ZAGUVEX-595722 format. One record per residue: residue in one letter; y, x, z of N, C-alpha, C in turn. Coordinates in steps of 0.05 Angstrom, whole numbers, plus 5000, padded with zeros to 4 digits. Example, Ala and Ser with C-alpha at 12.3 -4.5 7.8 and 13.67 -1.06 7.14 Angstrom:
// ZAGUVEX-595722
A488652645156491052465156493452645156/S495552575142497952735143500152585157/
This chain:
// ZAGUVEX-595722
M498050154998499850024993501850234999/D504850004991507250144994508750065017/W508150295039508650255068512250245065/R513450395056516550475055516850055045/R516249935014516949755012515849495033/Y512949545044513449355071514749325089/Y515849625101517249595122520149465121/K520949545094523949455085523249125083/E521549075076521548715078521248615103/H520648775125519748645144522048705171/I524148825155526148875180527548585183/V527948575212528748395223531548375239/T532848175240535448155256533948125289/P535848195306534748075340533647785341/E535947625324535347335326533147225311/Q532947395293529647385274527447385288/A528447645305525147765318524747515343/I526947495357527247155378525746955366/A526446895348525446655325522146645326/M521146835330517646895327516446765354/I517646735380516946605400516546305399/H515146205407514445935407514445825444/N515045645452514545555471511245595479/G511145635502508145655520506445925510/D508746075493507246355494507846565509/R505746775513506146935538506647225512/V508247285524510347515507510147815520/V509047955512507948235531510348425522/F511848515535513348755535512549035534/G513149235521512349495524512449545552/H510949805562511349905588512850045595/A514650065620517150235621518550325605/V518750605593520950695583520050535545/G518250415538517250285518518850015515/E519749975540520649615537522449595518/P523049425500524749345475527449295484/I529149385486531849425505533449215487/V533949275456534648925449533748755452/F530748705438530348415448530748285467/Q529348485491529848275518532848195527/R534548335512537148235521538148045499/T536447995478537147715462536347545473/I532347615484531547295489533147215518/A534647385533536047285557538547085544/R539647185523542447085514541646795489/M538446805489538746485476536046365489/A535946475518534246295534534245975531/G536845845524536145575531534945405503/Q533545615484532345505466529445505472/F528745595491525945625504525545455524/R522145405529521545275551518945435557/N518445505579514945585594514545855569/V516346015578515046265561514146455583/E511646545580511346745604511347065587/V512747155606514447475601512547725612/A510747785607508347925615509448275617/H509248425628509248815632509248885654/M508849125654508449285680510949435693/V511649585692514149755707515949635682/Y518849565691519649475680522649595683/L524449795666526549995675530149835671/G529549555646531849395646534049335662/S535649175650536948995673536448745684/G534048625663532648435670533948135674/E535748075657537047825655535847625657/Y533247655646530947355642530047365670/L530947505688529247465720531247325733/E533847255724535947195744535346895746/P536446785770536546465775537046315761/G535146075751535945945733534345925708/M533646145709531746165683529246155682/E527546045693524745955703523545865692/S525845635675523845375669524245495643/H525345715635525145825603523146045600/F523446215623521746415623520746525648/R518246565649517246595680515346845676/H516247065695515347345689512747305700/N510847425691507147585697508147845706/A509047935726508248175731505848305737/L505048485721502448715725503048875749/F505549035753506449115776508849125776/V509549025802511348965814513949105813/G515949195796517949355796520649235814/K522549395816524449305831525849035820/P526848965795527548725790526548585791/A523148505798521948335797521748205830/R521748385847521248295868523148025881/L525248025879526547775890525047585876/A525047625848524247385837521847225851/I519947455845517347435867516947275890/V519047325907518947185935519946935926/E521646905922523146675910521446465896/N519246505889516946425867518146385845/R520046555829520746485810519446665789/A517046775796516046945780513047025800/D511047085783508047205794507847465789/Y505347465808504647735804500847695795/T500347905785497847915775497048185787/P494948205809493548375810491648535793/A491448805782489848895765490449255766/F487949375760487249695755489349615730/F490249865728491949965703490350065682/S487650075691486850245661484649955652/D484649755669482449445658484949325643/I487849325638489349145639488749155601/P488449445588487849345558485249195550/R482449245568479948995566480848755570/M482848685583483648425584485448265568/F486948385550487848385523484848355506/R483648545510481748515485480448325487/D479248255518476848045515478747725515/G480547715520481747475521482647365549/T482747535561483547515603485347375598/L487547615589490447525580491247525552/P491447315530490947325515494747385503/I495147515491497547605481498947415449/D500547355448501447125428503447365416/V505847495435507647655415507047935431/F507548135423507048425434509948505420/A512148545440514248765427515449035446/F515849155437516349395441516849595431/T518049885439519750015423518950285419/S519050315382517250545370518950755362/S518550995355519851195341519851065311/P522351175300522251135269519151215254/P518751075234516651145216516351465214/D514451475205514851875193513551795158/E513651995153513051995121510451845112/R508851795129505351705121505751455133/G508151275142508251045148507650985180/Y507051195198506551075227508951155240/V509650995259510850985281509851085305/S510751215324509051255355509751135365/L508151075395509350955419510051055434/G511151345422512851555437512651595477/L513351445493512951525515511951385534/S510751185519508550955532506550885509/C503450985515501650885496499750695516/D499550735543498250595555497450275549/Y498150085552497249835541497449725510/G499649955507500649875485498949865455/A497150075462495550215440493449945437/Q492749835451490649555453492549245449/A495649265466497249005453497348975428/V497849205409498549195382496149125368/K493749185373491249015363490348765374/S490848705397490548415412493248205397/A494448265396496648025398497247885364/K497547635365498047515345500347585329/T503447675340504947825327506347975339/V506848205320507448505345509948535321/I512148565346514748665337515348935344/A515649125334516949385333519849365335/E520649435367524349595365525049875364/V525949915332525750175325527350335334/N527450555347529750665358530050915360/P531451045346531051345335531451565368/N532351495380532551525408529051595420/M527251475404524951475426522951725418/P521951915430520452155416518152015407/C517052225388514252215371512852375380/T510852295404509052345412505852365402/Y504752515408502152635393500052515415/G497152545397494652485412493852145399/E493751895405492851725401494851485405/S497351605394500051415400501351315372/F499251275348501151345327499850965323/V501750895306501150575294502950525265/H500450435248501350455219503350185214/V504850165204507650015201506049785192/S503649725175501949505165501049335191/E501349415214500549345244502049095251/I504749235238506249085256507948895233/D508748685257509048425234513148415226/A514648575243517148535250518748815256/F520348855238521749155252524449055258/L525749165281529349135286530449355300/S532449445283533549695287534349705316/A535249905331535949965360536550265362/W539450315370540450585380541050545407/E540050445422540750465453539850785464/P540650785482540350965501537450985514/L535651145519532850995532533151015558/P532350785571532350835610530851125616/E532851195638531551485646532151375678/S529551565687529351585713530751815730/K532651825743533952095755532052235773/P531152515786530052575805530552525829/E529352435844530452335874530952585893/K532952505900532752755930530552835947/I530253175949526953165962528653245991/S527953046011528653126039527053336053/D527453386073525953616089522653516091/T522553236099519553166110518453196084/D518753056058517953076032517253486036/R517853556033518153916031515453986057/Q515253866069513253966083511253826079/I511153626073509153446058507653616031/G509553706016509453795997507854115996/K508854206025506754476026504454376033/Y503654266054501654166063499454056032/I500053926024498853855995498254145976/A499854265969499854515953497854705964/D497454655996496154926003492954836000/L492254525993489754425983488854405957/V490654555942490954575908489554915910/H488054925888487355165883487555245855/D487555535848488355665822485255435795/G486155365781483855255757483954975764/D484854825779485054535786486454375772/C485654135769485754005745487753715760/L490353695760492253505777492653215761/Q493253045778494752865777496652715789/L499152705782501252695794503052515790/G504852345809506752175795509052225799/I511452045799513952045798515052075831/G517352145832518252135855519152415876/A519952365899521452605919518552765922/L515952595935513752755940512352865921/P512052735889511052995875512853155862/D514453185866516853375859516853545880/A516353495901516253705926513453905931/V510853755920508553905910509754015887/C510253985870510354245851512054465856/D514354415877516454695883515054825893/F511854785905510355035916507955095900/L508454995876505955025864505955265853/G508955465850509155615832507455885828/E506355945853504656195852501456125841/K501255915836497955795830497755885803/R495455965787494555985758492855795752/D493055715726492155635700491155385717/L493355225715492454885728493454735705/G490854475710491454305693493254075694/L493553865683494253605687492753435665/H491253265675490352995662491452755689/T493152575677494252465698496352255681/E496252075699497451725684499951755677/M501651925693504551975669505852255690/I507852275680509152615683511452495679/S513352715697515352645697517652935698/D519952885697521153205700520453455723/G519753415743518753535759516153735755/V514853695733513453795722513853995701/L516254055697516754115668516854495680/P518254505703517854775706515654965713/L513554755717510654885725509455035690/I510454805673509554755640511255005635/E514255025642515055255625514355525635/S513255465655513055785662510055885664/G508455645651505255735642503455635665/V504555615694503055615711500655285704/I502455155696500354915683500154945658/N497355055648496355105617494755065610/G492754835617490254765616488354915611/K488355145612486355375598483555295617/R483655215641480655225650479654915652/K481054705638480354415640476854365624/Q475854275625472454265603473254045590/R475553825595476553645570478753665560/D480153665533482453695521482853965538/V481754185530483254445539485954525521/G487554575544490554675540492154475527/K490854185532493254015530494253885554/I495653705558496553585581496953235570/C493653115583493752885581495052675596/V496052545585497652265597497852105580/T497851785601499451575587501351485578/F503651545604505951455600507551655620/L510951675603512651865612514851695618/M515951835641519151785649519951915667/G522351995658524352145674527352135660/T527652395656530852435640530852515609/R532852525596532352565567531452865568/R531853035580530353285580527453235568/L526153155601523653045588522752955558/Y524052725550524152685523523852805505/D526052995513526353225489524553325487/F522653455509521053605515517953465505/V517053285505515153235494514853095458/N517553095450518053045423517353285403/H514353135389512753285375512653585382/N510753525412510153705424506953715426/P505153925409502653865414501253915436/M502454035461501354135476501053795498/I502353585494501953295497500853065488/H498453035495496152875483496952515500/M498252395485497952165495495451995491/L494351855519491451715502492151395520/P491051185507490850955515490250945551/V490950775571490650805598487750685599/D486650585576483450525584481150775579/V482850925576481651145569481951445589/C485551465591486851675600485751605636/N485451405640485651285667482651215675/N480351205657477151215663476551375684/P475451235695473951455715473251665714/T470551575692468851755677470151925663/V472551825655473852035630474452295647/I476152175676477052335688475352585703/S473052445708471352675728470152845701/Q471052875679469653065661470253305670/N473353345677474353495682473853645712/D473053855715472053935744475053925757/H473953995789476254015811478553885801/V478553645792481253455795481853435827/V484553415831485653365855488153075845/S487652935857489252605851490152615881/I493352615876495852565896497352345890/N497252165909497951875906499451755931/A501351725934502751525962501951295964/C502951245993501650936000504050936018/V504050576031505850496052504350526077/E501750436082501550406115497750516114/V497050706127494950726129493750636155/D490650506163490250396192488450636194/L487150606231485250786238483350866231/Q481650606205479750686195480050796170/G482050826156482650966131482850806118/Q483950566111484750316093487450386095/V487850416057490250396047491450266037/C493850126044495849956033497850086015/A497750055991499750305970501050125960/E502249815971502549645946504649425962/A504549385984505149125992505749226025/I508949006033508949096057507848706075/G505548716088504248526090504348346067/L505248066068504447926045506547986023/R508148126031510448176006509548465980/Q509848325963508248525941511748705934/I511648885935513049175927512349285901/S510149435897509149475877507249365862/G504349515863502249465848500149645849/I497649625839495249825844495649955825/G496649915806497250175785495550375782/G495350605775492550745774491350905795/Q492550815824491650905838488351005847/M486950765853484150745850482650885825/D483850885804482250975774482251265785/F484551445791485051695805483451785822/V482951625841482351695861479251705862/R478451495850474951545843474751715826/G475851705800475651945783476452205799/A477152375822477252565827474552575846/N473952315863471352395876469252495856/L468752395835466352405814466852695803/S469152735803469752995797467953315813/K466853405798465353725812467553815824/G467553915852469953945868472453855873/G471753605864474153445865475553305890/R477953205893479053175916481152955914/S481152755933483552565932485352605956/I487852545950490252575972492152355975/I492152255991493251955998496352126015/T498252126018500352176030502552026034/L503651986058505051746065507651906088/H510151836092511451936105510851866135/S510352036160508951836180510751546191/T513351556183514551306202516451186178/A517150926177519050796160521150766180/N523050646166525450406181527450586198/G528050836183529250976201528351176222/G524551156224522751246248522551036266/K523150806253522450536281520050446281/I518850496255515650426250513850686242/S511450626261509650776247508050676220/R507350886203505650826180502550826176/I502551056202499751056209499350816232/V497450616229497650366236494050296253/P495050106277491250066286490249896267/V491349716251490349566232492449576206/L491549406181493649396165495649096178/A497949106167499748866166497948666155/P498648326171497448146165497948116141/G495648016124496147996094495548196072/A496248456081496448736065494348806057/P494548816032491648826013491049096012/V488649146025487149396014487249495990/T488949715986489049865951486850055946/T486050285971483750485970483050375990/S479350375988478450326010477250646029/R476650556054476450716067474350976055/C472550816037470350996031470751216015/D473351055994474551205980476751465986/V476951476013478951636016477851876028/N479752116014478652346020481352496051/Y483252546037484452746056487552526054/I488152476085490852346088492252516099/V495952546080497052796091500052646096/T501052836121503352716135505152966139/E508152886141508753176150507753356176/Y506153236185504853286214502353446208/G501653416179498253466181497153396159/V494553506152493153396141489553306154/A489553016152486552876157484452906138/H482853006138481453006132478952786135/L477252506119476152426127473952316118/R472952426089471152366070468452466095/G466852266095464452346113465052226147/Q467352256151467552246173466451926192/T466051906216465151696228468651506235/L468251316247470851056253471751246271/R470451366296471051446313473451766308/E472251846294473052226283474952126265/R474051896247477751856237479951786245/A479051596265481951506281482651836297/R481051886305482052226316483852316305/R482652426283484352626257487152476251/L487952166249490152016243491952046257/I490951976283492752026305494352276304/A492552486298493952756305495652816284/V495952626254497852716240500052486235/A499752296258502352106262504652156279/H507552036275509252176291508652166319/P509052386331508952336355509852086379/N512152026367512751876384511751536382/F508951596371507851326368505051426369/R503751696382501251716388500851526409/S501951636425501051416460499951156453/E501751046437499550776425498050726408/L497750916398495551006384493551096394/A493651226417492251346429490851086447/A492350936455491050706471489650516465/E489850476435488250316418485250476417/F485750756410482750936404481150816436/E482250916457481050826477479250626480/S481350406476480250086470477750056459/R478550186436476350196409473850266417/F474050566426472150726425470750806455/G472350726476471650716499472050986514/E473351136506474451476507477651556508/P477751646522481051716515480451926494/W483151966474484152036455484752386453/Q483052536440484752836447484552956415/P486653026417486353216384485353326378/
């Protein structure tokens, strides 16, 4: 086919793209930086002509006009991961949350559990062979293109072209609208002294040649700050942000000792600043994978010595981890934590690490607790937990009895709360707690 002719004949205005939505449709947005900026702004502006349209996606970085009060009869958000813009709408029952492993979302699109009427995403411009790149968000987008009845690409020259399994031919897309909007950026968070102490403890658990999974935020960045003396680290991770760039550029992260995708950084989405976006553009070291491949525990475990590093909200004295809610109030989602915890546990020599500050609310609340808050979901089960790390040390829980788990967890709790946790220990096990 003459792809250039096809492309030209299917260019539409934002209003024409929006007209492809029908009442009662499920519309899926591209994830994170893959969100269609002009498209979502236009549906909010034209909300009055729609009824009962479901808008589903995971992390959302936009302004979220369609989530504002009064929009719910036109658009109801189905959050597959609760980002900041959606929290209030969910609390006020103007939006919904669907718990799901990140790795399972493509299968739910594929098998009809979550059928898609319209998929809208941001892509790079087509290359000389007629392929656009999913850019910074391969994840569930790779399957959504195949599963949706209607596919709309918002073509933005600011979107990097990434390599791996991120290419889509223009013939698979029904409409193209043009955008020149700056891509959403996530600025690095300020690293606190507490973050640095935790980062140091975690870095001591990382050895030369390990294959890492890291996230975004002050804690992962703090870990990176202490890895500069390591050698031949690999990355097979759900996402990367700016914090890993110094380690890649210095050669600390080179993937030489990986068993799968040697020399490559495997990732399913990226989120950071323009510096990161420019770094990954046409960079053959970056290997984008669909999330059902990248986050598949069996695939993860094909590399030896995988170290997964994830944060959480609270941990109880059995080692149960809640990483997504405060009681019944959903503040994030499951994401890929369990995917990588299990992948690391299956890996030869692998280790999973869960990290948290010992307190919240300005030191008024302990985040190591006797039992999880009422209604709080267990994100990572006690059987899956290896290490819990706070600024007070490392608690190694794998293979330990309930009594020993509680003893070790109290030792890494904030000192201001150890006496009440110790009282719980004595009540539960019939003996005084001793470090």
